[in-house]
C-alpha positions as CSV (number, residue, x, y, z in Angstrom):
1,M,111.6,75.1,184.4
2,S,112.8,78.9,184.4
3,T,115.3,80.8,182.6
4,R,118.0,82.4,184.7
5,A,116.1,85.5,185.1
6,G,113.1,84.0,186.6
7,M,111.1,83.8,183.6
8,P,109.2,80.5,182.8
9,R,111.0,78.6,179.5
10,P,108.0,78.5,176.9
11,E,107.1,74.8,176.8
12,V,108.6,72.9,174.1
13,R,106.8,69.8,172.8
14,P,106.4,67.7,170.0
15,T,103.3,68.9,167.4
16,D,101.2,67.2,164.8
17,Q,101.6,70.3,162.7
18,P,105.1,71.5,162.8
19,P,105.7,75.3,160.8
20,E,106.4,74.5,157.3
21,G,110.4,74.1,156.8
22,A,110.5,71.5,159.8
23,V,111.8,68.2,158.6
24,S,109.1,66.0,160.2
25,A,106.0,66.1,162.3
26,D,108.1,64.1,165.3
27,A,110.8,66.1,165.0
28,Q,112.4,66.2,169.0
29,P,111.8,69.0,170.5
30,M,109.6,71.1,168.3
31,L,107.6,73.8,169.4
32,S,103.7,73.5,169.3
33,F,102.0,76.8,167.9
34,T,98.7,75.5,165.8
35,P,96.8,78.6,165.1
36,K,93.5,79.3,166.3
37,R,91.9,78.8,163.0
38,R,89.5,81.9,161.8
39,G,89.2,80.9,158.5
40,K,90.8,81.6,155.3
41,A,90.6,85.0,153.8
42,P,88.8,85.6,150.3
43,T,91.0,85.5,147.7
44,H,91.8,88.8,146.0
45,L,93.6,89.5,142.9
46,V,96.8,90.0,144.0
47,D,96.6,86.6,145.5
48,L,96.9,85.4,142.0
49,D,99.4,86.0,139.4
50,L,99.1,87.6,136.1
51,A,97.9,84.6,134.6
52,A,95.5,83.1,136.9
53,R,94.2,86.9,137.4
54,K,93.2,86.9,133.7
55,K,91.7,83.3,134.1
56,A,89.4,84.6,137.0
57,L,87.9,87.6,135.0
58,T,87.2,85.3,131.8
59,D,85.2,83.0,134.9
60,L,83.5,85.8,135.4
61,G,82.5,86.5,131.7
62,L,84.5,89.6,131.5
63,P,87.9,89.9,129.0
64,A,91.4,89.0,130.0
65,F,92.6,92.3,128.9
66,R,90.9,93.9,132.1
67,A,93.2,91.5,134.4
68,D,96.1,94.1,132.9
69,Q,93.9,97.4,133.7
70,L,92.8,96.2,137.2
71,S,96.5,95.0,138.0
72,R,98.1,98.7,137.0
73,H,95.7,100.6,139.0
74,Y,96.6,98.0,142.2
75,F,100.5,98.4,141.7
76,D,101.2,101.5,140.1
77,R,97.8,103.8,141.4
78,F,97.7,102.0,144.2
79,T,94.1,101.9,144.4
80,V,91.4,99.2,144.5
81,D,88.5,102.0,144.3
82,L,86.8,101.1,141.1
83,Q,85.0,104.5,141.3
84,Q,88.1,106.0,140.8
85,M,89.1,103.5,137.2
86,P,87.5,105.4,134.3
87,D,88.9,102.5,132.1
88,I,86.7,100.1,133.7
89,P,83.1,100.3,132.4
90,A,80.2,100.7,135.3
91,S,78.2,97.6,133.9
92,M,81.9,95.3,134.8
93,R,82.2,97.0,138.4
94,D,79.8,94.8,140.4
95,A,81.0,91.2,138.9
96,I,85.1,92.8,139.2
97,A,84.6,93.9,143.2
98,S,84.3,90.7,144.3
99,L,88.1,90.4,143.3
100,L,88.6,93.1,145.7
101,P,87.5,92.2,148.8
102,S,88.9,94.8,151.8
103,L,91.3,92.6,153.8
104,V,93.1,95.7,155.8
105,E,91.1,98.2,157.2
106,P,92.9,100.7,159.4
107,V,91.9,101.0,163.1
108,I,94.7,103.3,164.6
109,T,97.6,105.2,163.3
110,Q,100.3,106.7,165.5
111,R,102.7,109.2,164.6
112,A,106.4,109.5,166.3
113,D,109.4,110.9,165.6
114,E,108.2,114.1,164.3
115,G,105.8,112.5,161.7
116,M,108.5,110.6,160.5
117,T,106.9,107.0,161.6
118,L,103.5,106.2,160.9
119,K,102.6,102.6,163.3
120,H,99.3,101.3,161.9
121,L,96.8,98.7,163.3
122,W,95.3,96.9,160.9
123,R,91.8,94.9,161.1
124,L,91.5,91.8,158.9
125,F,88.3,90.6,157.5
126,D,88.1,88.0,160.4
127,G,88.9,90.8,163.1
128,A,92.1,89.8,163.2
129,T,94.4,92.4,164.3
130,V,98.1,92.9,163.0
131,E,101.0,96.1,162.6
132,S,103.0,97.6,159.9
133,V,105.2,100.4,160.6
134,L,106.4,103.3,157.8
135,M,109.3,105.2,158.8
136,R,111.1,107.7,156.7
137,Y,114.9,108.3,156.7
138,P,116.9,110.8,154.8
139,Q,118.1,108.4,152.1
140,R,114.8,105.6,151.9
141,T,111.7,105.0,153.1
142,T,111.0,101.8,154.7
143,L,107.7,99.9,155.6
144,C,108.1,97.0,158.3
145,V,105.3,94.5,157.3
146,S,103.3,91.6,159.1
147,S,102.8,87.9,157.6
148,Q,101.2,86.4,160.4
149,A,98.5,87.4,163.4
150,G,100.3,86.9,166.2
151,C,103.5,84.6,166.2
152,G,104.1,81.0,167.3
153,M,107.9,81.4,168.4
154,A,107.2,82.4,171.8
155,C,110.2,84.3,172.8
156,P,109.8,85.8,176.0
157,F,111.1,88.9,175.3
158,C,108.7,89.8,172.5
159,A,105.2,91.0,172.7
160,T,104.1,89.6,169.5
161,G,105.5,86.3,170.9
162,Q,103.5,86.0,174.0
163,M,100.6,86.8,172.5
164,G,100.5,83.3,170.4
165,L,99.6,82.5,166.5
166,S,95.9,83.5,165.4
167,R,96.4,82.5,161.6
168,N,98.5,83.3,158.6
169,L,98.2,85.7,156.7
170,S,97.4,85.6,153.0
171,T,99.1,87.1,150.3
172,A,96.8,89.6,149.6
173,E,96.7,90.8,153.3
174,I,100.7,91.1,153.2
175,I,100.6,93.2,150.2
176,D,97.9,95.7,151.0
177,Q,99.8,96.5,154.0
178,V,102.1,97.4,151.2
179,R,100.0,99.0,148.8
180,Q,98.3,101.1,151.5
181,A,101.8,102.0,152.7
182,Q,102.5,103.1,148.6
183,F,99.8,105.4,148.9
184,A,100.4,107.0,152.1
185,C,103.8,107.9,150.4
186,R,102.7,109.4,147.4
187,T,99.9,111.7,149.1
188,G,102.6,113.0,151.6
189,E,101.3,111.4,155.1
190,L,104.7,111.5,156.1
191,S,106.5,114.5,156.9
192,G,108.4,116.0,154.3
193,G,105.8,115.8,151.8
194,P,105.4,113.1,149.1
195,T,108.0,110.1,148.9
196,R,108.8,106.9,147.5
197,L,108.4,103.6,149.1
198,T,112.1,102.1,149.1
199,N,112.8,99.2,151.2
200,I,110.5,96.4,152.7
201,V,111.3,94.3,156.0
202,F,109.2,91.1,156.8
203,M,110.1,91.9,160.7
204,G,106.4,92.5,161.9
205,M,104.2,90.1,163.7
206,G,104.6,87.0,162.8
207,E,107.6,84.4,161.5
208,P,108.1,84.8,158.1
209,L,109.2,81.3,156.9
210,A,106.7,79.6,158.8
211,N,104.3,81.5,156.5
212,Y,106.5,80.4,153.5
213,K,104.0,80.0,150.3
214,A,102.3,83.6,151.3
215,V,105.6,84.9,151.8
216,I,107.3,83.7,148.6
217,A,104.1,85.1,146.4
218,A,104.2,88.0,148.5
219,L,107.9,88.7,147.3
220,H,107.2,88.1,143.4
221,R,104.4,90.6,143.8
222,L,106.9,93.3,145.3
223,I,109.7,92.5,142.9
224,D,107.8,91.6,139.6
225,P,107.3,94.3,137.0
226,S,103.6,96.2,136.9
227,P,101.3,94.4,135.8
228,E,102.6,91.5,137.7
229,G,103.4,93.7,140.9
230,F,105.2,97.0,142.1
231,G,108.5,96.3,140.8
232,M,110.4,97.2,143.4
233,S,114.2,96.2,143.8
234,A,114.8,92.9,145.4
235,R,118.4,94.1,147.4
236,H,115.8,96.4,149.2
237,I,113.4,93.8,150.6
238,T,114.3,91.7,153.9
239,V,113.3,88.7,155.3
240,S,113.8,88.1,158.9
241,T,113.8,84.4,160.5
242,V,114.5,83.0,164.1
243,G,115.9,80.2,162.6
244,L,113.8,77.6,160.4
245,V,116.8,76.1,158.8
246,P,115.2,74.0,156.0
247,A,113.3,77.0,155.1
248,I,116.3,79.3,154.9
249,D,117.9,76.8,152.3
250,K,114.3,76.6,150.5
251,L,114.3,80.6,150.0
252,A,118.1,80.6,149.0
253,R,117.1,78.2,145.9
254,E,113.7,80.6,145.2
255,G,116.4,82.7,142.6
256,L,114.9,85.8,144.6
257,P,118.1,87.9,145.8
258,V,116.2,89.4,149.0
259,T,118.3,89.5,152.1
260,L,118.0,87.6,154.6
261,A,118.3,88.7,158.7
262,I,118.6,85.9,161.4
263,S,117.2,86.6,165.0
264,L,120.1,85.6,166.5
265,H,120.4,87.2,170.1
266,A,122.7,85.1,171.5
267,P,125.7,82.9,170.3
268,D,125.5,80.0,172.5
269,D,123.0,77.2,172.9
270,D,122.7,77.3,176.4
271,L,121.1,81.3,176.4
272,R,119.6,81.6,173.4
273,D,117.9,77.9,174.2
274,E,116.1,80.6,176.8
275,L,115.7,83.2,174.2
276,I,114.6,81.7,171.5
277,P,112.8,78.1,171.8
278,V,112.8,77.1,168.5
279,N,116.6,76.8,169.3
280,S,115.7,73.6,170.8
281,R,115.5,72.1,167.3
282,W,117.9,73.9,165.4
283,K,120.9,75.1,167.3
284,V,123.4,77.9,166.4
285,A,125.8,76.1,164.8
286,E,123.1,74.6,162.2
287,L,121.4,78.2,161.8
288,L,124.7,80.3,161.3
289,D,125.7,77.1,158.7
290,A,122.3,78.0,156.8
291,A,123.3,81.5,156.8
292,R,126.4,81.1,155.2
293,R,124.9,78.9,152.8
294,Y,122.5,81.6,151.6
295,F,125.0,84.1,151.4
296,L,126.9,81.6,149.2
297,A,123.9,80.9,147.0
298,T,122.9,84.5,146.7
299,G,125.8,86.8,147.0
300,R,123.5,88.9,149.3
301,R,125.4,89.5,153.0
302,V,123.4,88.2,155.6
303,S,122.2,90.4,158.3
304,I,122.8,89.1,162.2
305,E,119.8,90.5,164.2
306,Y,121.1,91.0,167.7
307,A,118.7,92.6,170.1
308,L,120.6,93.9,173.2
309,I,118.9,92.9,176.5
310,K,120.8,94.4,179.8
311,D,122.7,91.6,182.0
312,M,121.1,89.1,179.6
313,N,123.2,88.7,176.4
314,D,125.3,92.1,176.1
315,H,128.6,90.8,177.9
316,V,131.6,91.5,176.2
317,R,132.8,88.1,176.1
318,R,129.3,86.9,174.2
319,A,130.4,89.6,171.6
320,K,133.3,87.8,171.4
321,L,132.0,84.3,171.0
322,L,129.8,85.8,168.1
323,A,133.1,87.1,166.2
324,D,134.4,83.9,166.5
325,E,131.8,82.2,165.4
326,L,131.2,84.3,161.9
327,N,134.6,84.4,161.4
328,A,134.7,80.8,161.9
329,R,132.9,80.7,158.4
330,G,134.7,83.0,156.2
331,K,135.1,86.9,156.2
332,G,132.6,89.3,154.7
333,W,129.7,87.1,154.6
334,A,127.5,88.7,157.6
335,H,126.6,92.0,159.1
336,V,125.6,92.7,162.6
337,N,122.9,94.9,163.4
338,P,122.8,95.4,167.7
339,I,119.5,96.6,168.5
340,P,118.8,98.8,171.5
341,L,115.8,96.6,173.0
342,N,112.6,98.2,172.9
343,P,110.7,96.8,176.0
344,T,107.2,95.5,176.7
345,P,105.3,96.8,179.3
346,G,105.1,94.3,182.5
347,T,108.4,92.5,181.4
348,I,111.9,92.1,183.0
349,W,113.7,92.8,179.8
350,T,115.3,96.2,179.3
351,A,117.8,97.4,177.3
352,S,121.4,97.4,177.7
353,T,123.1,100.5,179.3
354,R,124.8,102.5,176.7
355,R,128.3,101.9,178.1
356,A,127.1,97.7,177.6
357,Q,126.6,98.7,174.2
358,N,129.4,100.3,173.4
359,A,131.6,97.8,174.5
360,F,129.9,94.9,172.6
361,L,130.1,97.2,169.2
362,A,133.7,97.8,170.1
363,T,134.4,93.9,170.7
364,L,133.2,93.0,167.5
365,R,134.9,95.3,165.3
366,D,137.8,94.9,166.8
367,N,137.3,91.1,165.7
368,G,136.7,92.1,162.1
369,I,132.8,91.9,162.5
370,S,131.1,94.6,160.3
371,T,128.6,96.1,162.6
372,S,126.2,99.2,163.0
373,I,123.5,99.7,165.6
374,R,120.2,99.8,164.7
375,D,118.3,102.9,164.5
376,T,115.3,102.5,166.8
377,R,111.9,104.5,166.2
378,G,108.9,104.6,167.7
379,S,109.8,105.4,171.4
380,D,107.2,107.8,172.1
381,I,104.2,105.4,170.8
382,D,104.0,101.7,171.8
383,G,106.8,101.1,169.5
384,A,107.7,97.5,169.8
385,C,105.7,95.0,167.4
386,G,102.7,93.5,169.4
387,Q,102.7,96.4,171.7
388,L,99.6,98.4,169.9
389,A,97.6,95.4,169.1
390,T,97.8,93.9,172.5
391,A,96.9,97.2,173.9
392,V,94.2,97.4,172.1
393,K,93.0,93.7,173.0
394,D,93.2,95.0,176.7
395,S,91.2,97.9,176.3
396,H,88.8,95.9,174.4
397,R,88.7,93.3,177.3
398,S,89.1,96.1,179.7
399,A,85.5,97.7,178.3
400,E,84.0,93.9,178.2
401,L,84.5,93.6,182.0
402,N,83.3,96.9,182.7
403,T,80.4,96.1,180.9
404,L,79.6,92.8,182.6
405,E,80.5,94.3,185.8
406,G,78.1,97.4,185.1
407,N,74.8,94.8,184.1
408,K,75.7,92.7,187.3
409,R,75.3,95.9,189.3
410,A,72.2,96.8,187.6
411,N,70.8,93.4,188.2
412,E,71.7,93.2,192.3
């Protein structure tokens, strides 16, 4: 079976282990994205809440109050270097080091937008790689974080979706991306000098709601005040999803007023089935109903993300249908973010023309829908999420093949 653009549709079949949020293992149809298990990340201080950190310290034979000190170094000073913690006795450092394993190490840093954007490729403890993007704007500084290594959603226009799912990230692996971004902001690594990290978006690699427990714990580390966490504003944190409906309802009950972003990309099931394979389980109407429930539960306006793909989903009639679907559920509860597609190398998917983009926006606005075009960053580097990791993987594979070929010639 193929899409109308000639691309093969990702395989859909039952799974023994549906993503968290699925109703049951035999729900039909459901994508199968069994992770390539690489083992569990070592337990880190910030995997634990403050009470559990104190217990971990006492289990090591150390005073519980040291947990507060360590937590403040992490969440206030953004450091894990015990040599930079003068209030921690040298005699305790070897024991404490077991709670601060190195989980997220830099591999490549790319600069774009005259130094206002930093894209990092991180290597995790087991060799898996993830990406984050730090972006400075006039009124805010935003970090886009990854919640999984790879992604199991199999969206054909997404570089990460084509990688498949390697594994879920731990809470600490998510949060350490933030800590290192906090440090970069404080030390002036972005152009313009030191700044403050204000916004977090879970729009990097992975489907956040398929890694629900770790993401919820990460949200608490972001929002809870020091020494529990960074003490950031929940209203400046966005969690994106392609549409795991039960998990959206579950998130609405958490009492965390974060912004929900729905990666919609098509207002009709015929097209969305092709663009977003999980739509075969939860249809557009079910997803928008859940988004509306989220708004009612939290009071937070929902963001509707819509990547504009040339001659695929950028028609005026689809803009009108999207407006009708949103208006049918009330006024003012959703804001649409059309996004110029950042194409990935070797694919047929390209961005809409400026004329089509403008017509799409005008149609939404004419029908009473709040909308603004998403500012794209990193167009002069591997901008789309997953491209940098894919490029490095391909480079390593090419080097391996060249080495094998060289050895073969040497043995002939």
